[in-house]
Backbone atoms as SQL, in Angstrom:
CREATE TABLE atoms (id INTEGER PRIMARY KEY, chain TEXT, resi INTEGER, resn TEXT, atom TEXT, x REAL, y REAL, z REAL);
INSERT INTO atoms VALUES
  (1, 'A', 1, 'MET', 'N', 0.842, -1.118, 0.056),
  (2, 'A', 1, 'MET', 'CA', -0.058, 0.050, 0.050),
  (3, 'A', 1, 'MET', 'C', 1.018, 1.185, -0.029),
  (4, 'A', 2, 'ARG', 'N', 0.512, 2.127, -0.750),
  (5, 'A', 2, 'ARG', 'CA', 1.296, 3.480, -0.997),
  (6, 'A', 2, 'ARG', 'C', 0.388, 4.623, -0.218),
  (7, 'A', 3, 'VAL', 'N', 1.062, 5.489, 0.321),
  (8, 'A', 3, 'VAL', 'CA', 0.344, 6.678, 1.111),
  (9, 'A', 3, 'VAL', 'C', 0.074, 7.725, 0.184),
  (10, 'A', 4, 'GLY', 'N', -1.152, 8.107, 0.063),
  (11, 'A', 4, 'GLY', 'CA', -1.614, 9.160, -0.720),
  (12, 'A', 4, 'GLY', 'C', -1.251, 8.854, -2.162),
  (13, 'A', 5, 'CYS', 'N', -0.710, 9.804, -3.022),
  (14, 'A', 5, 'CYS', 'CA', -0.459, 9.670, -4.319),
  (15, 'A', 5, 'CYS', 'C', 1.076, 9.740, -4.500),
  (16, 'A', 6, 'THR', 'N', 1.758, 9.023, -3.562),
  (17, 'A', 6, 'THR', 'CA', 3.287, 9.013, -3.548),
  (18, 'A', 6, 'THR', 'C', 3.702, 7.549, -3.650),
  (19, 'A', 7, 'ARG', 'N', 4.992, 7.308, -3.779),
  (20, 'A', 7, 'ARG', 'CA', 5.565, 5.981, -3.653),
  (21, 'A', 7, 'ARG', 'C', 5.918, 5.526, -2.426),
  (22, 'A', 8, 'VAL', 'N', 5.723, 6.306, -1.419),
  (23, 'A', 8, 'VAL', 'CA', 6.014, 5.954, -0.114),
  (24, 'A', 8, 'VAL', 'C', 5.097, 4.892, 0.327),
  (25, 'A', 9, 'THR', 'N', 5.715, 3.717, 0.870),
  (26, 'A', 9, 'THR', 'CA', 4.703, 2.658, 1.324),
  (27, 'A', 9, 'THR', 'C', 4.210, 2.899, 2.777),
  (28, 'A', 10, 'LEU', 'N', 3.173, 2.075, 3.111),
  (29, 'A', 10, 'LEU', 'CA', 2.610, 2.172, 4.325),
  (30, 'A', 10, 'LEU', 'C', 3.614, 1.485, 5.427),
  (31, 'A', 11, 'ASP', 'N', 4.302, 0.477, 5.087),
  (32, 'A', 11, 'ASP', 'CA', 5.328, -0.035, 6.011),
  (33, 'A', 11, 'ASP', 'C', 6.400, 0.907, 6.412),
  (34, 'A', 12, 'SER', 'N', 6.897, 1.738, 5.380),
  (35, 'A', 12, 'SER', 'CA', 7.961, 2.615, 5.652),
  (36, 'A', 12, 'SER', 'C', 7.403, 3.649, 6.667),
  (37, 'A', 13, 'VAL', 'N', 6.201, 4.276, 6.591),
  (38, 'A', 13, 'VAL', 'CA', 5.671, 5.174, 7.562),
  (39, 'A', 13, 'VAL', 'C', 5.558, 4.474, 8.972),
  (40, 'A', 14, 'ILE', 'N', 5.075, 3.276, 9.025),
  (41, 'A', 14, 'ILE', 'CA', 4.775, 2.621, 10.203),
  (42, 'A', 14, 'ILE', 'C', 6.247, 2.321, 10.914),
  (43, 'A', 15, 'ALA', 'N', 7.160, 1.893, 9.989),
  (44, 'A', 15, 'ALA', 'CA', 8.589, 1.516, 10.653),
  (45, 'A', 15, 'ALA', 'C', 9.109, 2.721, 11.216),
  (46, 'A', 16, 'GLU', 'N', 8.896, 3.944, 10.585),
  (47, 'A', 16, 'GLU', 'CA', 9.523, 5.256, 11.304),
  (48, 'A', 16, 'GLU', 'C', 8.690, 5.456, 12.410),
  (49, 'A', 17, 'LEU', 'N', 7.545, 5.445, 12.496),
  (50, 'A', 17, 'LEU', 'CA', 6.726, 5.559, 13.653),
  (51, 'A', 17, 'LEU', 'C', 7.051, 4.603, 14.843),
  (52, 'A', 18, 'GLU', 'N', 7.278, 3.370, 14.544),
  (53, 'A', 18, 'GLU', 'CA', 7.684, 2.507, 15.587),
  (54, 'A', 18, 'GLU', 'C', 9.032, 2.586, 16.121),
  (55, 'A', 19, 'GLN', 'N', 9.850, 3.497, 15.330),
  (56, 'A', 19, 'GLN', 'CA', 11.217, 3.764, 15.831),
  (57, 'A', 19, 'GLN', 'C', 11.397, 5.016, 16.571),
  (58, 'A', 20, 'GLY', 'N', 9.963, 5.570, 16.801),
  (59, 'A', 20, 'GLY', 'CA', 9.932, 6.677, 17.648),
  (60, 'A', 20, 'GLY', 'C', 9.839, 8.065, 16.894),
  (61, 'A', 21, 'ALA', 'N', 9.791, 8.178, 15.579),
  (62, 'A', 21, 'ALA', 'CA', 9.747, 9.274, 14.879),
  (63, 'A', 21, 'ALA', 'C', 8.360, 10.004, 15.050),
  (64, 'A', 22, 'SER', 'N', 8.405, 11.307, 14.967),
  (65, 'A', 22, 'SER', 'CA', 7.218, 12.157, 15.114),
  (66, 'A', 22, 'SER', 'C', 6.608, 12.219, 13.783),
  (67, 'A', 23, 'PRO', 'N', 5.403, 12.619, 13.556),
  (68, 'A', 23, 'PRO', 'CA', 4.807, 12.703, 12.279),
  (69, 'A', 23, 'PRO', 'C', 5.584, 13.803, 11.478),
  (70, 'A', 24, 'GLU', 'N', 6.112, 14.951, 12.233),
  (71, 'A', 24, 'GLU', 'CA', 6.965, 15.900, 11.550),
  (72, 'A', 24, 'GLU', 'C', 8.336, 15.363, 11.128),
  (73, 'A', 25, 'GLN', 'N', 8.950, 14.446, 11.740),
  (74, 'A', 25, 'GLN', 'CA', 10.205, 13.862, 11.446),
  (75, 'A', 25, 'GLN', 'C', 9.968, 12.771, 10.173),
  (76, 'A', 26, 'ILE', 'N', 8.813, 12.156, 10.261),
  (77, 'A', 26, 'ILE', 'CA', 8.384, 11.398, 9.062),
  (78, 'A', 26, 'ILE', 'C', 8.326, 12.248, 7.872),
  (79, 'A', 27, 'ALA', 'N', 7.593, 13.449, 8.024),
  (80, 'A', 27, 'ALA', 'CA', 7.492, 14.243, 6.807),
  (81, 'A', 27, 'ALA', 'C', 8.794, 14.786, 6.398),
  (82, 'A', 28, 'ALA', 'N', 9.777, 15.029, 7.370),
  (83, 'A', 28, 'ALA', 'CA', 10.951, 15.579, 6.812),
  (84, 'A', 28, 'ALA', 'C', 11.845, 14.391, 6.131),
  (85, 'A', 29, 'ASP', 'N', 11.695, 13.126, 6.565),
  (86, 'A', 29, 'ASP', 'CA', 12.330, 12.012, 6.032),
  (87, 'A', 29, 'ASP', 'C', 11.738, 11.666, 4.606),
  (88, 'A', 30, 'PHE', 'N', 10.350, 11.987, 4.361),
  (89, 'A', 30, 'PHE', 'CA', 9.675, 11.664, 3.099),
  (90, 'A', 30, 'PHE', 'C', 9.032, 12.809, 2.755),
  (91, 'A', 31, 'PRO', 'N', 9.653, 13.820, 2.093),
  (92, 'A', 31, 'PRO', 'CA', 9.228, 14.966, 1.523),
  (93, 'A', 31, 'PRO', 'C', 7.930, 14.996, 0.600),
  (94, 'A', 32, 'SER', 'N', 7.812, 13.942, 0.103),
  (95, 'A', 32, 'SER', 'CA', 6.518, 13.721, -0.872),
  (96, 'A', 32, 'SER', 'C', 5.357, 13.652, -0.228),
  (97, 'A', 33, 'LEU', 'N', 5.390, 13.297, 1.181),
  (98, 'A', 33, 'LEU', 'CA', 4.156, 12.967, 2.069),
  (99, 'A', 33, 'LEU', 'C', 3.729, 14.366, 2.632),
  (100, 'A', 34, 'GLN', 'N', 2.448, 14.628, 2.618),
  (101, 'A', 34, 'GLN', 'CA', 1.738, 15.683, 3.306),
  (102, 'A', 34, 'GLN', 'C', 1.594, 15.330, 4.749),
  (103, 'A', 35, 'LEU', 'N', 1.758, 16.272, 5.650),
  (104, 'A', 35, 'LEU', 'CA', 1.637, 15.872, 7.028),
  (105, 'A', 35, 'LEU', 'C', 0.274, 15.483, 7.321),
  (106, 'A', 36, 'GLY', 'N', -0.724, 15.916, 6.772),
  (107, 'A', 36, 'GLY', 'CA', -2.138, 15.368, 7.004),
  (108, 'A', 36, 'GLY', 'C', -2.258, 13.883, 6.725),
  (109, 'A', 37, 'ASP', 'N', -1.529, 13.448, 5.366),
  (110, 'A', 37, 'ASP', 'CA', -1.599, 12.024, 5.030),
  (111, 'A', 37, 'ASP', 'C', -0.937, 11.284, 6.115),
  (112, 'A', 38, 'ILE', 'N', 0.199, 11.819, 6.803),
  (113, 'A', 38, 'ILE', 'CA', 0.940, 10.941, 7.844),
  (114, 'A', 38, 'ILE', 'C', 0.031, 10.743, 8.897),
  (115, 'A', 39, 'TYR', 'N', -0.669, 11.928, 9.376),
  (116, 'A', 39, 'TYR', 'CA', -1.530, 11.645, 10.452),
  (117, 'A', 39, 'TYR', 'C', -2.784, 10.701, 10.223),
  (118, 'A', 40, 'THR', 'N', -3.182, 10.787, 9.013),
  (119, 'A', 40, 'THR', 'CA', -4.258, 9.859, 8.690),
  (120, 'A', 40, 'THR', 'C', -3.670, 8.451, 8.746),
  (121, 'A', 41, 'VAL', 'N', -2.384, 8.203, 8.275),
  (122, 'A', 41, 'VAL', 'CA', -1.879, 6.763, 8.256),
  (123, 'A', 41, 'VAL', 'C', -1.846, 6.414, 9.806),
  (124, 'A', 42, 'ILE', 'N', -1.134, 7.320, 10.504),
  (125, 'A', 42, 'ILE', 'CA', -1.163, 6.908, 11.943),
  (126, 'A', 42, 'ILE', 'C', -2.445, 6.626, 12.612),
  (127, 'A', 43, 'GLY', 'N', -3.312, 7.494, 12.332),
  (128, 'A', 43, 'GLY', 'CA', -4.784, 7.181, 12.833),
  (129, 'A', 43, 'GLY', 'C', -5.409, 5.910, 12.349),
  (130, 'A', 44, 'TYR', 'N', -5.206, 5.603, 11.194),
  (131, 'A', 44, 'TYR', 'CA', -5.590, 4.378, 10.768),
  (132, 'A', 44, 'TYR', 'C', -5.078, 3.110, 11.326),
  (133, 'A', 45, 'TYR', 'N', -3.757, 3.352, 11.456),
  (134, 'A', 45, 'TYR', 'CA', -2.929, 2.133, 12.110),
  (135, 'A', 45, 'TYR', 'C', -3.401, 2.074, 13.497),
  (136, 'A', 46, 'LEU', 'N', -3.496, 3.201, 14.204),
  (137, 'A', 46, 'LEU', 'CA', -3.822, 3.029, 15.774),
  (138, 'A', 46, 'LEU', 'C', -5.172, 2.351, 15.857),
  (139, 'A', 47, 'GLY', 'N', -6.203, 2.820, 14.844),
  (140, 'A', 47, 'GLY', 'CA', -7.556, 2.137, 14.976),
  (141, 'A', 47, 'GLY', 'C', -7.647, 0.703, 14.438),
  (142, 'A', 48, 'HIS', 'N', -6.792, 0.248, 13.587),
  (143, 'A', 48, 'HIS', 'CA', -6.770, -1.023, 12.902),
  (144, 'A', 48, 'HIS', 'C', -5.493, -1.832, 13.035),
  (145, 'A', 49, 'ARG', 'N', -4.958, -1.692, 14.161),
  (146, 'A', 49, 'ARG', 'CA', -3.466, -2.114, 14.372),
  (147, 'A', 49, 'ARG', 'C', -3.436, -3.660, 13.953),
  (148, 'A', 50, 'ALA', 'N', -4.322, -4.560, 14.377),
  (149, 'A', 50, 'ALA', 'CA', -4.354, -5.981, 14.186),
  (150, 'A', 50, 'ALA', 'C', -4.326, -6.116, 12.544),
  (151, 'A', 51, 'GLU', 'N', -5.158, -5.479, 11.915),
  (152, 'A', 51, 'GLU', 'CA', -5.290, -5.767, 10.471),
  (153, 'A', 51, 'GLU', 'C', -3.990, -5.235, 9.672),
  (154, 'A', 52, 'VAL', 'N', -3.499, -3.984, 10.256),
  (155, 'A', 52, 'VAL', 'CA', -2.278, -3.467, 9.466),
  (156, 'A', 52, 'VAL', 'C', -0.957, -4.429, 9.854),
  (157, 'A', 53, 'GLU', 'N', -0.933, -4.863, 10.929),
  (158, 'A', 53, 'GLU', 'CA', 0.134, -5.916, 11.230),
  (159, 'A', 53, 'GLU', 'C', 0.162, -7.052, 10.445),
  (160, 'A', 54, 'ALA', 'N', -1.157, -7.492, 10.423),
  (161, 'A', 54, 'ALA', 'CA', -1.401, -8.699, 9.592),
  (162, 'A', 54, 'ALA', 'C', -0.885, -8.514, 8.092),
  (163, 'A', 55, 'TYR', 'N', -1.324, -7.344, 7.604),
  (164, 'A', 55, 'TYR', 'CA', -0.884, -7.001, 6.302),
  (165, 'A', 55, 'TYR', 'C', 0.550, -6.865, 6.055),
  (166, 'A', 56, 'LEU', 'N', 1.122, -6.275, 7.119),
  (167, 'A', 56, 'LEU', 'CA', 2.748, -6.100, 7.065),
  (168, 'A', 56, 'LEU', 'C', 3.436, -7.364, 7.163),
  (169, 'A', 57, 'ARG', 'N', 2.762, -8.383, 8.037),
  (170, 'A', 57, 'ARG', 'CA', 3.433, -9.746, 8.047),
  (171, 'A', 57, 'ARG', 'C', 3.378, -10.409, 6.607),
  (172, 'A', 58, 'GLU', 'N', 2.143, -10.198, 6.188),
  (173, 'A', 58, 'GLU', 'CA', 2.023, -10.913, 4.787),
  (174, 'A', 58, 'GLU', 'C', 3.018, -10.295, 3.730),
  (175, 'A', 59, 'GLN', 'N', 3.036, -8.980, 3.829),
  (176, 'A', 59, 'GLN', 'CA', 4.108, -8.381, 2.758),
  (177, 'A', 59, 'GLN', 'C', 5.523, -8.890, 3.160),
  (178, 'A', 60, 'ASP', 'N', 5.877, -9.047, 4.441),
  (179, 'A', 60, 'ASP', 'CA', 7.256, -9.630, 4.855),
  (180, 'A', 60, 'ASP', 'C', 7.390, -11.081, 4.234),
  (181, 'A', 61, 'GLN', 'N', 6.466, -11.867, 4.365),
  (182, 'A', 61, 'GLN', 'CA', 6.351, -13.260, 3.770),
  (183, 'A', 61, 'GLN', 'C', 6.588, -13.334, 2.345),
  (184, 'A', 62, 'GLN', 'N', 5.783, -12.492, 1.688),
  (185, 'A', 62, 'GLN', 'CA', 5.908, -12.371, 0.138),
  (186, 'A', 62, 'GLN', 'C', 7.271, -11.908, -0.242),
  (187, 'A', 63, 'ALA', 'N', 7.726, -10.898, 0.280),
  (188, 'A', 63, 'ALA', 'CA', 9.163, -10.444, -0.025),
  (189, 'A', 63, 'ALA', 'C', 10.177, -11.581, 0.347),
  (190, 'A', 64, 'ALA', 'N', 10.070, -12.339, 1.395),
  (191, 'A', 64, 'ALA', 'CA', 11.034, -13.256, 1.624),
  (192, 'A', 64, 'ALA', 'C', 10.789, -14.408, 0.508),
  (193, 'A', 65, 'ALA', 'N', 9.659, -14.850, 0.118),
  (194, 'A', 65, 'ALA', 'CA', 9.535, -15.757, -0.987),
  (195, 'A', 65, 'ALA', 'C', 10.066, -15.269, -2.218),
  (196, 'A', 66, 'VAL', 'N', 9.831, -14.031, -2.510),
  (197, 'A', 66, 'VAL', 'CA', 10.600, -13.497, -3.824),
  (198, 'A', 66, 'VAL', 'C', 12.028, -13.503, -3.618),
  (199, 'A', 67, 'ARG', 'N', 12.482, -13.222, -2.590),
  (200, 'A', 67, 'ARG', 'CA', 14.035, -13.128, -2.270),
  (201, 'A', 67, 'ARG', 'C', 14.514, -14.539, -2.530),
  (202, 'A', 68, 'GLN', 'N', 13.924, -15.602, -2.034),
  (203, 'A', 68, 'GLN', 'CA', 14.268, -16.918, -2.049),
  (204, 'A', 68, 'GLN', 'C', 14.468, -17.464, -3.578),
  (205, 'A', 69, 'ILE', 'N', 13.396, -16.976, -4.286),
  (206, 'A', 69, 'ILE', 'CA', 13.226, -17.379, -5.821),
  (207, 'A', 69, 'ILE', 'C', 14.386, -16.580, -6.501),
  (208, 'A', 70, 'LEU', 'N', 14.619, -15.320, -6.229),
  (209, 'A', 70, 'LEU', 'CA', 15.736, -14.693, -6.841),
  (210, 'A', 70, 'LEU', 'C', 17.102, -15.183, -6.556),
  (211, 'A', 71, 'GLU', 'N', 17.309, -15.461, -5.236),
  (212, 'A', 71, 'GLU', 'CA', 18.663, -16.127, -4.763),
  (213, 'A', 71, 'GLU', 'C', 18.899, -17.350, -5.568),
  (214, 'A', 72, 'THR', 'N', 17.727, -18.434, -5.646),
  (215, 'A', 72, 'THR', 'CA', 17.982, -19.540, -6.337),
  (216, 'A', 72, 'THR', 'C', 18.267, -19.386, -7.692),
  (217, 'A', 73, 'HIS', 'N', 17.498, -18.296, -8.387),
  (218, 'A', 73, 'HIS', 'CA', 17.768, -18.113, -9.932),
  (219, 'A', 73, 'HIS', 'C', 19.161, -17.502, -10.023),
  (220, 'A', 74, 'LEU', 'N', 19.268, -16.564, -9.305),
  (221, 'A', 74, 'LEU', 'CA', 20.765, -15.868, -9.443),
  (222, 'A', 74, 'LEU', 'C', 21.916, -16.889, -9.113),
  (223, 'A', 75, 'GLY', 'N', 21.775, -17.736, -8.186),
  (224, 'A', 75, 'GLY', 'CA', 22.765, -18.603, -7.906),
  (225, 'A', 75, 'GLY', 'C', 23.116, -19.490, -9.142),
  (226, 'A', 76, 'ASP', 'N', 22.019, -19.913, -9.879),
  (227, 'A', 76, 'ASP', 'CA', 22.358, -20.752, -11.098),
  (228, 'A', 76, 'ASP', 'C', 22.957, -19.867, -12.299),
  (229, 'A', 77, 'GLN', 'N', 22.566, -18.544, -12.299),
  (230, 'A', 77, 'GLN', 'CA', 23.299, -17.654, -13.271),
  (231, 'A', 77, 'GLN', 'C', 24.650, -17.470, -12.934),
  (232, 'A', 78, 'ARG', 'N', 25.050, -17.495, -11.661),
  (233, 'A', 78, 'ARG', 'CA', 26.608, -17.286, -11.327),
  (234, 'A', 78, 'ARG', 'C', 27.392, -18.472, -11.762),
  (235, 'A', 79, 'GLY', 'N', 26.788, -19.577, -11.578),
  (236, 'A', 79, 'GLY', 'CA', 27.436, -20.817, -11.986),
  (237, 'A', 79, 'GLY', 'C', 27.557, -20.861, -13.584),
  (238, 'A', 80, 'LEU', 'N', 26.635, -20.340, -14.277),
  (239, 'A', 80, 'LEU', 'CA', 26.650, -20.359, -15.605),
  (240, 'A', 80, 'LEU', 'C', 27.649, -19.256, -16.140),
  (241, 'A', 81, 'ARG', 'N', 27.773, -18.199, -15.496),
  (242, 'A', 81, 'ARG', 'CA', 28.868, -17.250, -15.791),
  (243, 'A', 81, 'ARG', 'C', 29.996, -17.819, -15.613),
  (244, 'A', 82, 'LYS', 'N', 30.548, -18.534, -14.688),
  (245, 'A', 82, 'LYS', 'CA', 31.878, -19.157, -14.354),
  (246, 'A', 82, 'LYS', 'C', 32.048, -20.175, -15.608),
  (247, 'A', 83, 'GLN', 'N', 30.935, -20.832, -15.984),
  (248, 'A', 83, 'GLN', 'CA', 31.157, -21.881, -16.950),
  (249, 'A', 83, 'GLN', 'C', 31.706, -21.105, -18.409),
  (250, 'A', 84, 'LEU', 'N', 30.885, -20.173, -18.637),
  (251, 'A', 84, 'LEU', 'CA', 31.180, -19.377, -19.847),
  (252, 'A', 84, 'LEU', 'C', 32.502, -18.655, -19.898),
  (253, 'A', 85, 'LEU', 'N', 32.933, -18.222, -18.792),
  (254, 'A', 85, 'LEU', 'CA', 34.260, -17.715, -18.693),
  (255, 'A', 85, 'LEU', 'C', 35.284, -18.419, -18.737),
  (256, 'A', 86, 'SER', 'N', 35.017, -19.787, -18.198),
  (257, 'A', 86, 'SER', 'CA', 36.161, -20.768, -18.249),
  (258, 'A', 86, 'SER', 'C', 36.330, -21.229, -19.752),
  (259, 'A', 87, 'ARG', 'N', 35.092, -21.480, -20.495),
  (260, 'A', 87, 'ARG', 'CA', 35.021, -21.762, -21.744),
  (261, 'A', 87, 'ARG', 'C', 35.789, -20.747, -22.676),
  (262, 'A', 88, 'ARG', 'N', 35.612, -19.539, -22.434),
  (263, 'A', 88, 'ARG', 'CA', 36.194, -18.374, -23.132),
  (264, 'A', 88, 'ARG', 'C', 37.753, -18.545, -22.968),
  (265, 'A', 89, 'ALA', 'N', 38.015, -18.781, -21.742),
  (266, 'A', 89, 'ALA', 'CA', 39.562, -18.850, -21.388),
  (267, 'A', 89, 'ALA', 'C', 40.143, -19.937, -22.174),
  (268, 'A', 90, 'ALA', 'N', 39.566, -20.991, -22.207),
  (269, 'A', 90, 'ALA', 'CA', 40.170, -22.172, -22.902),
  (270, 'A', 90, 'ALA', 'C', 40.135, -22.045, -24.296),
  (271, 'A', 91, 'GLN', 'N', 39.114, -21.363, -24.966),
  (272, 'A', 91, 'GLN', 'CA', 39.338, -21.094, -26.271),
  (273, 'A', 91, 'GLN', 'C', 40.373, -20.104, -26.725),
  (274, 'A', 92, 'GLN', 'N', 40.613, -19.261, -25.818),
  (275, 'A', 92, 'GLN', 'CA', 41.749, -18.180, -26.112),
  (276, 'A', 92, 'GLN', 'C', 43.099, -18.817, -25.797),
  (277, 'A', 93, 'ASN', 'N', 43.304, -19.733, -24.965),
  (278, 'A', 93, 'ASN', 'CA', 44.399, -20.454, -24.712),
  (279, 'A', 93, 'ASN', 'C', 44.491, -21.958, -24.921),
  (280, 'A', 94, 'PRO', 'N', 44.475, -22.294, -26.254),
  (281, 'A', 94, 'PRO', 'CA', 44.193, -23.611, -26.583),
  (282, 'A', 94, 'PRO', 'C', 45.534, -24.536, -26.251);
């Protein structure tokens, strides 16, 4: 979820808040956010904490799954790169 018409995510604002940042500090850290939007996010979070935290946990799980897929895929590409470089070196030094 994004805040307002920005690219700032809900979890970014909540993380700042949980680290003790004031709404004004959050606005300074994310200049694209309006202070009113930050207060709205905080109010919604405080009124729907269980739902927001469930959403954030789900986002973390999805991100971990994507990281796992990428690490698996990139691991295969690293091996392929080594093979290609070895093959090139063998061809250049017969």
